[in-house]
C-alpha positions in Angstrom: 38.4 31.6 -0.5 35.6 29.3 0.6 34.2 26.8 -1.8 36.8 27.2 -4.5 35.6 23.9 -6.1 31.9 25.1 -6.1 30.2 24.3 -9.4 26.6 24.8 -10.6 25.1 23.0 -13.6 21.7 23.9 -14.9 19.3 22.5 -17.5 15.5 21.9 -17.8 13.4 18.8 -17.3 9.8 18.7 -18.4 9.8 22.5 -18.6 11.1 23.1 -15.1 14.6 24.1 -14.0 16.9 21.3 -12.9 20.1 22.5 -11.0 22.9 20.4 -9.7 25.5 22.0 -7.3 28.7 20.4 -6.0 31.7 21.5 -4.0 29.9 23.5 -1.4 28.2 21.0 1.0 29.2 17.8 2.6 32.8 18.0 1.3 34.1 15.1 3.4 31.9 12.6 1.5 33.3 10.8 -1.5 30.9 13.1 -3.5 27.9 15.3 -2.7 25.4 17.0 -5.0 22.6 19.4 -4.0 19.9 18.6 -6.6 17.2 21.3 -7.1 14.2 20.7 -9.3 11.9 23.7 -9.2 11.8 24.5 -5.5 12.4 20.9 -4.5 15.9 20.5 -3.0 17.6 17.2 -2.1 21.1 16.8 -0.7 22.6 13.6 -2.2 25.8 12.1 -0.7 27.8 8.9 -1.4 30.6 7.4 0.7 32.6 4.2 0.5 34.9 2.4 2.9 38.6 2.2 2.1 38.7 -1.5 2.6 36.4 -4.4 1.7 34.2 -6.0 4.4 35.4 -9.4 5.3 33.4 -12.6 5.2 30.5 -11.5 2.9 29.5 -12.6 -0.6 27.5 -9.5 -1.7 28.1 -5.8 -2.3 27.2 -4.0 0.9 25.2 -1.0 -0.5 22.7 0.9 1.6 20.4 3.6 0.3 18.4 5.9 2.5 15.8 8.4 1.4 15.4 10.8 4.3 12.1 12.8 4.6 12.6 16.0 6.7 9.3 17.5 7.8 10.9 21.0 7.7 10.9 20.5 3.9 7.2 21.1 3.9 7.0 23.5 6.8 5.7 21.0 9.3 6.7 19.7 12.7 6.7 15.9 13.0 3.6 14.5 14.7 5.5 12.1 16.9 5.7 12.4 20.7 9.3 13.6 20.5 8.6 15.9 17.6 11.4 14.7 15.5 11.8 12.4 12.5 12.2 8.7 13.6 12.0 5.6 11.6 11.5 6.1 7.8 7.9 6.1 6.5 6.7 3.5 4.1 6.9 6.0 1.3 10.5 6.8 2.2 11.4 3.1 2.1 9.8 2.7 -1.3 11.7 5.7 -2.6 14.9 4.2 -1.3 14.2 1.0 -3.1 13.4 2.9 -6.3 16.9 4.5 -6.1 18.6 1.3 -5.0 17.3 -1.0 -7.7 18.7 0.8 -10.8 22.1 1.8 -9.3 23.0 -1.5 -7.7 23.6 -3.6 -10.9 26.0 -0.8 -12.2 28.5 -1.4 -9.4 31.2 -4.1 -10.0 29.9 -7.5 -9.0 33.2 -8.2 -7.2 33.2 -5.0 -5.1 32.9 -5.6 -1.3 33.6 -2.1 0.0 30.8 -0.7 2.1 28.9 2.0 0.2 26.3 4.3 1.7 24.0 6.6 -0.3 21.8 9.2 1.5 19.3 11.5 -0.1 18.1 14.1 2.4 14.9 16.0 1.3 15.3 19.6 2.4 12.6 21.4 0.5 9.6 20.2 -1.4 7.8 21.9 -4.3 4.6 19.8 -4.7 4.9 20.1 -8.5 8.4 18.7 -8.6 8.9 15.2 -7.2 11.6 14.9 -4.5 12.0 11.2 -5.6 13.0 12.4 -9.1 15.4 15.0 -7.8 16.9 12.4 -5.4 17.5 9.8 -8.1 19.2 12.3 -10.4 21.3 13.8 -7.6 22.4 10.4 -6.4 23.3 9.3 -9.9 25.4 12.4 -10.4 27.1 12.1 -7.0 28.2 8.5 -7.7 29.2 9.3 -11.2 31.5 12.1 -10.2 32.9 10.3 -7.2 35.9 8.0 -7.1 33.7 4.9 -6.5 33.8 2.4 -9.4 30.4 2.5 -11.2 29.1 2.0 -14.7 26.5 4.9 -14.6 25.1 7.4 -14.8 21.3 6.9 -14.9 18.3 9.3 -14.8 14.8 8.8 -13.5 11.5 10.4 -14.4 7.9 9.9 -13.5 5.1 9.5 -16.1 1.4 10.3 -15.9 -1.5 9.7 -18.2 -3.8 12.7 -18.2 -6.8 12.7 -20.5 -5.1 10.0 -22.6 -1.9 12.0 -23.0 1.5 10.9 -21.7 3.0 13.5 -19.3 6.6 13.5 -18.1 6.9 14.5 -14.4 3.3 15.5 -13.9 2.5 18.4 -11.6 0.5 17.9 -8.4 -2.8 18.9 -10.2 -2.0 16.4 -13.0 -1.1 13.6 -10.6 -4.5 14.0 -9.0 -6.3 13.1 -12.2 -3.7 10.8 -13.8 -4.6 7.2 -14.7 -0.9 6.2 -14.4 1.8 6.6 -11.9 5.0 5.3 -13.5 8.6 5.7 -12.5 11.3 4.8 -15.0 15.1 4.8 -14.5 17.5 4.3 -17.4 21.0 4.6 -18.7 21.6 6.3 -22.0 20.9 3.0 -23.8 18.8 0.7 -21.5 15.8 0.8 -19.2 17.1 0.0 -15.7 14.0 0.1 -13.5 10.2 0.2 -13.8 7.8 0.9 -11.0 4.2 1.5 -12.0 0.6 1.7 -10.8 -2.2 2.3 -13.2 -6.0 2.2 -13.7 -6.1 -0.9 -15.9 -3.6 0.5 -18.5 -3.2 -1.5 -21.7 0.2 -3.1 -22.5 0.6 -0.8 -25.6 0.0 2.4 -23.6 2.3 1.3 -20.8 5.0 0.4 -23.4 4.7 3.8 -25.0 4.9 5.5 -21.6 8.1 3.6 -20.7 9.7 4.6 -24.0 8.7 8.2 -23.5 10.3 8.2 -20.1 13.5 6.6 -21.6 13.7 9.4 -24.1 13.5 12.0 -21.4 16.1 10.2 -19.3 18.5 10.1 -22.2 18.8 13.9 -22.2 19.5 14.0 -18.4 22.1 11.3 -18.7 23.9 13.3 -21.4 23.7 16.3 -19.0 25.3 14.3 -16.2 28.0 12.9 -18.5 29.0 16.5 -19.3 29.4 17.1 -15.6 31.5 13.9 -15.1 33.7 14.9 -18.0 34.5 18.2 -16.3 34.9 17.3 -12.6 34.6 13.5 -12.3 37.3 11.9 -10.1 39.4 8.9 -11.1 37.9 5.7 -9.8 39.7 3.9 -7.0 41.1 0.4 -7.4 39.8 -2.3 -5.1 40.5 -5.8 -4.0 38.4 -8.1 -6.2 36.3 -10.8 -4.4 36.3 -13.1 -7.4 37.7 -16.5 -6.6 41.0 -17.7 -8.1 40.2 -18.9 -11.6 42.4 -22.0 -11.3 40.8 -23.1 -8.0 37.3 -22.3 -9.5 38.0 -24.5 -12.5 39.4 -27.3 -10.3 36.3 -27.4 -8.1 33.9 -27.1 -10.9 35.4 -30.0 -12.8 35.2 -32.1 -9.7 31.5 -31.4 -8.6 29.7 -30.0 -11.7 28.0 -33.3 -12.5 26.9 -33.8 -8.9 25.5 -30.2 -8.9 23.5 -30.9 -12.1 21.9 -34.0 -10.5 21.2 -32.0 -7.3 19.5 -29.2 -9.1 17.4 -31.4 -11.4 14.2 -31.5 -9.3 11.0 -29.4 -8.8 11.2 -29.7 -5.0 13.2 -27.0 -3.3 13.7 -29.2 -0.2 15.2 -32.1 -2.1 17.4 -29.7 -4.0 18.7 -28.2 -0.8 19.3 -31.7 0.7 21.3 -32.7 -2.4 23.5 -29.6 -2.4 24.3 -29.9 1.3 26.7 -32.9 1.0 28.4 -31.3 -2.0 29.1 -28.2 0.1 30.4 -30.3 2.9 32.7 -32.2 0.6 34.1 -29.0 -0.8 34.8 -27.5 2.6 36.3 -30.8 3.9 38.8 -30.8 1.0 39.6 -27.1 0.7 39.0 -25.5 4.2 42.6 -25.8 5.2 43.7 -24.2 1.9 41.2 -21.3 2.4 41.7 -20.9 6.2 40.3 -17.7 7.4 38.4 -17.2 4.1 36.2 -20.2 3.9 33.3 -18.1 2.5 35.1 -18.1 -0.9 34.2 -21.8 -1.2 30.5 -21.0 -0.7 30.8 -18.4 -3.4 32.5 -20.8 -5.8 29.6 -23.3 -5.3 27.1 -20.5 -5.9 28.8 -19.6 -9.2 28.8 -23.3 -10.3 25.1 -23.6 -9.6 24.5 -20.3 -11.4 26.4 -21.5 -14.4 24.5 -24.8 -14.6 21.0 -23.1 -14.3 21.8 -20.4 -16.8 23.3 -22.9 -19.3 20.2 -25.2 -19.0 17.9 -22.2 -19.7 19.9 -20.5 -22.4 21.4 -23.4 -24.3 18.9 -26.2 -23.7 15.7 -24.4 -22.8 15.6 -26.6 -19.8 14.1 -25.5 -16.5 15.1 -27.1 -13.2 11.6 -28.4 -12.5 11.1 -29.8 -16.0 8.5 -27.2 -17.2 8.3 -25.6 -20.6 9.8 -22.1 -20.9 6.3 -20.5 -20.8 4.6 -23.1 -18.7 3.2 -22.0 -15.3 3.6 -24.2 -12.2 0.6 -26.0 -10.9 -1.9 -23.5 -9.4 -4.6 -23.7 -6.8 -7.0 -21.2 -5.3 -9.2 -21.5 -2.2 -11.4 -19.2 -0.1 -13.1 -19.3 3.4 -10.2 -21.1 5.1 -10.7 -19.1 8.4 -14.2 -19.1 9.9 -14.3 -15.9 12.0 -12.4 -13.5 9.7 -14.2 -11.2 7.3 -12.6 -12.8 4.2 -9.8 -15.2 3.4 -8.2 -16.5 0.3 -5.2 -18.8 -0.4 -3.2 -19.0 -3.6 -0.7 -21.7 -4.3 1.8 -21.7 -7.2 4.1 -24.7 -7.0 5.9 -24.5 -3.7 4.9 -20.9 -3.2 1.8 -20.4 -1.0 0.2 -17.2 0.3 -2.8 -16.9 2.6 -4.4 -13.4 2.5 -6.9 -12.2 5.1 -9.3 -9.2 4.6 -10.6 -7.1 7.4 -13.3 -4.4 7.2 -13.6 -1.5 9.6 -15.0 2.0 10.0 -13.4 4.7 8.0 -11.9 6.1 11.2 -9.6 3.1 11.2 -7.9 4.3 8.0 -4.1 4.7 8.5 -3.0 8.2 9.3 0.1 9.3 7.4 2.7 11.9 8.5 4.9 12.5 5.5 6.1 15.2 3.1 3.4 14.8 0.4 -0.2 15.7 0.3 -1.6 12.3 1.3 -2.7 12.3 5.0 -4.4 8.9 5.3 -4.8 5.6 3.6 -8.1 3.8 3.4 -6.8 0.6 2.0 -3.8 -1.1 3.7 -1.9 -4.1 2.4 0.7 -5.8 4.5 3.0 -8.7 3.6 4.7 -11.0 6.1 7.6 -13.3 5.2 8.4 -15.6 8.2 11.5 -17.7 8.3 9.6 -21.0 8.1 8.4 -20.1 4.6 11.9 -20.9 3.3 12.7 -23.6 5.8 14.9 -21.5 7.9 15.0 -20.6 11.6 15.4 -17.0 12.8 13.4 -14.7 15.1 10.8 -12.4 13.7 11.9 -8.8 13.9 9.1 -7.1 12.1 8.9 -6.2 8.4 12.0 -5.3 6.5 12.3 -3.2 3.4 11.6 -6.2 1.2 8.4 -7.0 3.0 7.3 -3.4 2.9 8.1 -3.2 -0.8 6.1 -6.4 -1.7 3.2 -5.2 0.4 3.2 -1.9 -1.4 3.3 -3.6 -4.8 0.2 -5.7 -3.9 -1.5 -2.6 -2.5 -0.8 -0.7 -5.7 -2.1 -3.6 -7.8 -5.5 -3.7 -6.0 -6.2 0.0 -5.3 -7.5 0.7 -8.9 -10.3 -1.8 -8.6 -11.5 -0.9 -5.1 -14.9 0.7 -4.7 -15.2 4.4 -3.8 -16.1 5.5 -0.3 -19.6 6.4 -1.5 -20.0 2.8 -2.9 -18.4 1.1 0.1 -17.8 3.2 3.2 -15.2 1.0 4.8 -11.5 1.0 5.7 -9.9 -2.2 4.4 -6.8 -4.1 5.5 -5.4 -7.2 3.8 -2.6 -9.1 5.4 -0.7 -11.6 3.2 1.0 -14.4 5.2 3.6 -16.2 3.1 3.4 -19.8 4.2 5.9 -21.2 1.7 8.2 -19.4 -0.7 9.8 -20.6 -3.9 9.5 -17.5 -6.1 6.9 -14.9 -6.9 5.4 -14.6 -3.5 4.4 -11.0 -4.2 2.3 -12.1 -7.2 0.7 -14.9 -5.2 -0.2 -12.3 -2.6 -2.0 -10.3 -5.2 -4.0 -13.3 -6.3 -4.8 -14.4 -2.8 -5.8 -10.9 -1.8 -8.2 -10.6 -4.7 -9.8 -13.9 -3.5 -10.1 -12.6 0.1 -11.6 -9.3 -0.9 -14.3 -10.9 -3.0 -15.0 -13.5 -0.3 -15.4 -10.6 2.1 -18.0 -9.0 -0.1 -15.9 -6.0 -1.2 -17.4 -4.9 -4.5 -14.2 -4.7 -6.4 -14.5 -3.7 -10.1 -12.6 -6.7 -11.4 -10.4 -9.5 -10.2 -6.6 -8.9 -10.3 -3.9 -11.5 -10.8 -0.1 -11.2 -10.9 2.7 -13.1 -12.7 6.4 -12.7 -13.2 8.7 -13.0 -16.2 12.4 -13.9 -16.0 15.4 -13.2 -18.3 18.7 -14.9 -19.2 21.1 -12.9 -21.3 24.0 -14.3 -23.4 27.7 -13.5 -23.2 27.2 -10.6 -25.5 24.9 -8.9 -23.0 21.3 -7.7 -23.5 21.9 -6.5 -27.1 22.9 -10.1 -28.1 21.0 -13.3 -27.7 18.4 -13.5 -24.8 15.5 -15.5 -23.6 12.6 -14.9 -21.3 10.6 -17.4 -19.3 7.3 -17.0 -17.5 6.5 -17.7 -13.8 10.1 -17.9 -12.5 10.7 -19.9 -9.3 13.3 -19.0 -6.7 16.3 -20.5 -8.3 15.6 -18.8 -11.6 15.1 -15.5 -9.9 18.4 -16.0 -7.9 20.5 -17.0 -10.8 18.7 -15.1 -13.6 18.9 -11.5 -14.7 15.4 -10.2 -14.2 12.2 -10.5 -12.2 9.6 -8.6 -14.2 6.4 -8.6 -12.1 3.1 -7.5 -13.8 -0.3 -7.4 -12.1 -3.6 -6.5 -13.6 -7.1 -7.3 -14.7 -8.2 -8.8 -18.0 -8.6 -5.2 -19.2 -5.2 -3.9 -18.3 -2.2 -3.4 -16.0 -2.6 -2.1 -12.5 1.0 -2.5 -11.2 4.6 -3.3 -12.4 7.8 -3.8 -10.5 11.0 -4.7 -12.3 14.2 -5.9 -10.6 17.4 -6.4 -12.6 20.8 -7.8 -12.2 22.0 -6.5 -15.5 22.5 -3.0 -16.6 19.1 -2.7 -18.3 16.5 -3.9 -20.8 15.9 -3.2 -24.5 12.5 -2.4 -25.8 12.3 -5.9 -27.4 12.7 -7.5 -24.0 10.1 -5.3 -22.4 7.6 -6.0 -25.2 8.1 -9.7 -24.9 7.7 -9.6 -21.1 4.4 -7.8 -21.5 3.1 -10.3 -24.1 4.0 -13.3 -21.9 2.7 -11.9 -18.6 -0.6 -10.9 -20.2 -1.3 -14.4 -21.5 -0.4 -15.9 -18.2 -2.5 -13.4 -16.2 -5.6 -14.1 -18.3 -5.1 -17.9 -17.7 -4.9 -17.4 -13.9 -8.0 -15.2 -13.9 -10.2 -17.4 -16.1 -9.1 -20.9 -15.3 -7.9 -20.8 -11.7 -9.6 -17.9 -9.8 -13.0 -17.6 -11.5 -14.1 -21.2 -10.8 -13.5 -20.6 -7.1 -15.2 -17.2 -6.9 -16.2 -15.3 -10.1 -17.4 -12.1 -8.5 -17.7 -10.4 -5.0 -20.3 -11.8 -2.7 -23.5 -9.8 -2.4 -23.4 -9.9 1.4 -20.7 -9.3 4.0 -19.6 -11.8 6.5 -21.8 -11.9 9.6 -18.7 -11.0 11.6 -18.0 -7.9 9.6 -19.3 -4.6 10.8 -22.4 -3.3 9.1 -22.1 0.2 7.7 -24.9 2.8 7.2 -24.4 6.3 5.9 -26.3 9.6 5.7 -25.6 13.2 5.1 -26.4 16.1 7.4 -26.1 19.8 7.3 -22.5 20.6 8.2 -23.8 23.3 10.6 -25.5 20.6 12.6 -22.4 18.6 13.1 -21.8 20.3 16.5 -25.3 19.4 17.6 -24.6 15.7 16.8 -21.3 15.7 18.5 -22.4 17.7 21.5 -20.4 19.5 24.1 -17.2 17.6 24.8 -18.5 14.9 22.6 -21.2 13.8 25.0 -24.0 13.4 22.6 -22.2 11.2 20.1 -20.6 9.2 22.8 -24.1 8.5 24.3 -25.4 7.3 20.9 -22.4 5.1 20.5 -22.8 3.6 23.9 -26.5 3.0 23.6 -26.3 1.5 20.2 -22.9 -0.3 20.6 -21.7 1.3 17.4 -19.0 3.6 16.1 -19.9 6.9 14.3 -17.6 8.9 12.1 -18.5 12.4 10.7 -16.4 14.2 8.1 -16.3 18.0 7.5 -18.8 17.8 4.7 -21.5 16.3 6.9 -21.2 12.7 5.7 -22.0 10.4 8.6 -20.8 6.7 8.8 -22.3 4.4 11.3 -20.5 1.1 11.9 -22.1 -1.7 14.0 -22.1 -5.5 14.3 -25.9 -5.5 14.6 -27.8 -3.9 11.7 -30.7 -2.9 13.9 -28.5 -1.0 16.3 -26.9 0.7 13.3 -30.3 1.8 12.0 -31.2 3.1 15.5 -28.0 5.1 15.7 -28.5 6.5 12.3 -32.1 7.4 13.2 -30.9 9.3 16.3 -28.3 11.2 14.3 -30.9 12.2 11.7 -33.3 13.2 14.4 -30.8 15.5 16.0 -29.6 17.0 12.7 -33.1 17.4 11.2 -36.4 18.6 12.8 -38.6 15.6 13.5 -41.5 15.2 11.1 -45.0 15.6 12.4 -46.5 12.1 12.6 -43.2 10.3 13.2 -43.1 7.9 16.0 -40.1 7.5 18.3 -39.0 5.4 21.3 -37.8 7.8 23.8 -36.7 8.1 27.5 -38.5 10.1 30.1 -36.1 12.7 31.5 -38.3 14.9 33.7 -41.7 15.0 35.3 -43.8 18.1 35.7 -47.3 18.6 37.0 -48.5 19.3 33.5 -46.7 16.4 31.7 -43.5 14.6 31.1 -40.4 15.5 29.0 -39.2 12.7 26.7 -35.8 12.6 25.0 -36.4 11.2 21.5 -32.7 11.5 20.6 -29.7 12.6 22.7 -30.1 16.3 23.3 -33.5 16.5 21.7 -36.6 16.5 24.0 -40.3 17.0 23.5 -43.2 17.4 26.0 -46.0 14.9 26.4 -48.9 16.8 28.0 -50.7 15.0 30.8 -53.8 14.8 28.6 -51.9 12.8 26.0 -50.0 10.6 28.4 -52.3 7.6 28.3 -55.4 6.2 26.6 -57.3 6.8 29.8 -57.8 9.8 31.9 -54.6 10.7 33.9 -54.8 12.5 37.2 -51.1 12.5 38.1 -48.2 12.2 35.7 -46.4 9.9 38.3 -49.3 7.4 38.0 -48.2 6.6 34.3 -44.5 7.2 33.9 -41.3 7.6 35.9 -37.9 9.1 35.0 -35.9 6.6 33.0 -38.9 4.8 31.5 -38.7 4.0 27.8 -41.9 5.1 26.0 -43.2 5.4 22.5 -44.4 8.8 21.4 -45.7 10.5 18.3 -44.8 14.0 17.1 -48.0 15.9 16.9 -46.8 19.5 16.7 -43.6 21.6 16.3 -44.4 25.2 17.3 -43.0 28.4 15.8 -40.2 28.3 18.5 -39.1 24.9 17.5 -40.6 23.2 20.6 -41.8 19.6 20.1 -45.1 18.4 21.3 -45.5 14.7 21.7 -48.3 12.2 22.4 -47.9 8.9 24.0 -51.6 8.3 23.7 -51.6 8.6 19.9 -48.6 6.3 19.6 -50.2 3.6 21.7 -53.3 3.7 19.6 -51.4 3.6 16.3 -48.7 1.2 17.2 -50.2 -1.1 19.7 -53.9 -0.8 18.8 -54.9 0.5 22.2 -58.5 1.6 22.6 -59.1 4.9 24.5 -61.5 5.0 27.3 -62.7 8.5 26.6 -62.0 10.0 23.2 -61.3 13.5 24.2 -62.1 16.0 21.5 -59.3 18.5 20.6 -61.3 21.6 21.6 -62.0 20.1 25.1 -58.3 19.5 25.8 -56.6 22.1 28.1 -54.4 24.5 26.2 -50.9 24.9 27.5 -49.4 28.3 28.2 -45.9 29.1 27.0 -44.6 29.1 30.5 -45.9 25.6 31.2 -42.6 24.3 29.8 -40.5 26.2 32.3 -37.1 26.8 30.9 -37.3 24.2 28.1 -35.7 25.2 24.9 -35.1 23.4 21.6 -31.8 21.6 21.6 -31.1 21.8 25.4 -28.9 18.8 26.3 -29.5 17.0 29.6 -27.4 14.0 29.7 
């Protein structure tokens, strides 16, 4: 019989069916689970190598969230019509799975481990990220890979002031909160949030509500593990020999303390280098072929020193108080030709952010499995090697850079103006110039400065700050301490990097990274209290004195944007056959024009006068010209009875010979030629929509010309209908 080990386990989550199947697919993996939530289906697999990888000092875990376009019934938009590199959202989903599961593996495990979540079907009301996280947790828990799980993950929304677990697509569209929480049965293991200035109290309640929902799923997974879970394999520990560890520590610990006791990362690295050289010189022969163990021993000694200082002495390596923020500095307008720039410095961390404004057509097009098809605001974060004093070639952004850029983007989106208020696409690039902890939060502060300097009317300034954690030997339920504004060493050797960004009103983004199994509510509450106080200080005392509100005017180098709305049925007239009309306007006015399906028109131009002229042309094409309006047009054709003048691309009117000049005209050719620019006034629109123009009236009104003979209306020759030949309203002659 096929699939004799096939099992199906079912429960409900937020009122929707959750089904986990195993024993049928991907049977050669260490474990595989087909997770179904509603009609969302994700295949989750986990594999591990038989032997540890040599020469590394970390656990080699890789997590991939694979978006398959067939899951939403679409063919990929790439040239090859197949999925290629993961989208930004897929990378962020991978990180949200990686962060809570990684600390639950043994710290001394060095076997390669690969987790893959393949999205095969998507129900818009049931998040594939939630299904993937639960499926991955179940797969690792029932596998033979050592792990201290399981975990569960849910999303939380805030709809009309009410907390909603795993909101539907309709609820997500109106939610003020997008929160993802992963947790074990006892502890909160991961928080990722974006919100519309959510208060700390509401955010705290939402996290606890998510934890309660996760508890039920964890119990469900534990029941599966009890029935079919495999015995965990034994592995070769990477921990150094305790006797050698103690011997080296006793020898160098005092030197290590002296080396670490400085606020300058460069000096610290210079002091540690000779200690490392001395250890290798003395022990390399003993550790031949495994010299990396010595580096791990030195790492553990430094970690012990830093944690002991913090926990037992409340001493920080740079001499600060536990809740003291490093020296801060904010600047704007560092780059003369860009649309906006701001630099934020925190100790030895320094980030320069540059804002660029562009037409809405420059918004990023997205080809993913959710409903979002474009992104108007883009935030990108670059972390070059020189920022940490290293040398390596630049190979484009990695997952960390993408994650930090997305965090800054999430923090700023809630305060951005609407399209109606500010019809621009916006891109901010954060260049990390120097890094010693909390670069993502510095990028949020610098980006706020750059947007305000660029004249983007944001609703309120946003700042970010991080909070660290040191736990005692008893773990997170025992003694613990938190410290605000952690630098690189405290992040490296500590247990938590709790990043919180927001305005004075409330939180706009959270990202929490842990090295321990999870947090208690007491730790979360304390982190919120400390980061709020620090955030308000940065906003009031550091950023506000530099620029308190967005500038009233854009940079002279930024494109000028004008908008109007036309009848959607007239869009075709404005665009013209094969786009010829709109292309002509853009060429003549040196501008860019975007029109959406609702008839909203956006004209972008460096010169405001050209933008106004282009907008005028669009409105002239889309709307019948008003009688009495004066236009500058181009002569397109000459007839014996007058001249045709194009007042906007595709829209012509006739200037009769009697109204061609302020003096009597015998021949049309004596006054104008094809291609001449002339001013004309609309004097009549007949019942067939034909436009009659007068150059004579325009010259009198605009230039004050005096007519030689003021011809009375009744004396003027009347035109017959066939005088116009085959002229019809809307004919396009380009």
